[in-house]
Phi, psi and omega in degrees: 000129181294150180294150178294146179295140179279127182304319181293324178293319178296315180300314181296321180293319180290328181271357180079019179150166181284156174291119187243339191243144170284173180299316181297319180294318180297317180296316181297318182290330183280336183085003178272165177279157180298316182295316181295316180299321179295317180297316180296316182299316179292320180298327178289345175101018182254144180291150177293131181265155177295152184297332185259006183264120175291104186236358188239141181259175176299323180291327174298315179298317181295319179297318179293324178295316179298317180298317179296324179291322177298322176293317181298325180281353180085008178287328180223146165263176187297318181294320178294321179297319180292319178296318179296318179297320180293318179298313181292320180297314181293319180295313182291328178297316179293319179298317181296318179297320180295314181296318179296320179297317179298315182297319186276352179247003176297150175300139183293135176281159179304130179082001181255123188252337188230144176297332179300328180297325182289322177296319177298325181291344178302327181300327182292329183251008185305315179301320179293317179297320180296318178296319178297318182299313180295319180297313181295320178298317179297320178297316180293322179295318178297316180297319180295317180296317180295317179299315183296316179296321180296317180295318182293328178289331183279340185227128177290339183269356185288142174239165184307328182240009183217107185203163183282138176215162167266126182249132180233137171245140172226131179222159179280133179281141176060038181294324180298317177296318180298321182293337177276335184274333184256153172281178186299319182294315180296319179295319179297322179294320179295313182297314181295321178296318179297313182296316183295313181293318179297316180298321178296317181295316181296312183296316182293336179270002178091012178261186179221127175285123178277315178194160175240143182233046179078276182264011185212145172235150176240126179226163178225155172217163177271341185236150183292318184291324176298314180299319181294315181296317178298315182299316181293323176293322178295316182291324184263323196263342183298319183294337179281345181258329184210147183282095180226165175294178177299153179243140175236151189225143173233138181231143176215149179241136177162184182289142176227154172263116179264118185214125176053042176080000180244172177231145185222163173125179183297325179299317178297318180295323178295316179299319180296317181292322178297325177298318180292335179279335188291145174281160179305133178078013182237168179233129173246139178236160179274176186295323181296316180288324177302322178296325179287334185262351189295336180262003179274116185292344182283341185228161172225138178247132184237125181299135177249179181295131177297143183231148174270129179244124182301127179085349182240348182081210182278128177248137175254099180280156174229132176281133180256129178220160170286148184298321182291333178290322178295314180298324182294332182268359179281000000 
């Protein structure tokens, strides 16, 4: 049986070399200030290291040097650099945990006895994975830039981080009850199935998943008809792909603040509140989105009972259905 991979050897291989420098040495070699280097390190999500502990590699020094040079060239100011580091750190941390989880939970191959062997085998394919990662990032960056430019061209009031979107929430009904009935493995399968199927439905419909929260997903689209079609597929179609409880969806249209990959504002809050009002397997939309959909022959919006929403005042929900479904029930 081959020896288990040594954690320090794996760490050194993934980092491109052993940790050789203390914090002071790394800062001096990078040309950055001590305060800035500390802020960047924390923003990336790493604990502060002791002054005498060699914790930094040549690649760490190079990354800090590049960041400092971007600031010197005027491409970034310090606050923007810290925000960028925090966004990348949080995104990459989740990606790394996800990838490690996949590797350690794969079915064992013949002759493979330990999950550690699979982590060690990552080194063999690391260059290929790295190329894929950069390619996917470039594709996502291109898509994001095109979406932002398109939205700004459509609205005179749009700003780089503040523009109108359709926001949708979809959540699993009775998730708390389900979590008591299933063991950890069964619950994880339900959550992963819901997230994977929902993400496929959103992407194929032209939307974008902003984030997943276990039993809930938040997505956005630029157009009302895309948002409506995605919502109806989520409410109707998730159960046909994976064994999950009923799904309910809320949609709202209006300006949102887009920041660090997330969206904020009253429009987001309205969509969330409408989701809580919706019955299992149904879709509720706000008045603004109902107005955009009223002339679309593929859908029909029907006024529901007005509800009071804390912090938002009186909300007028509209039930969203496909036109042929309405005709079928007449």
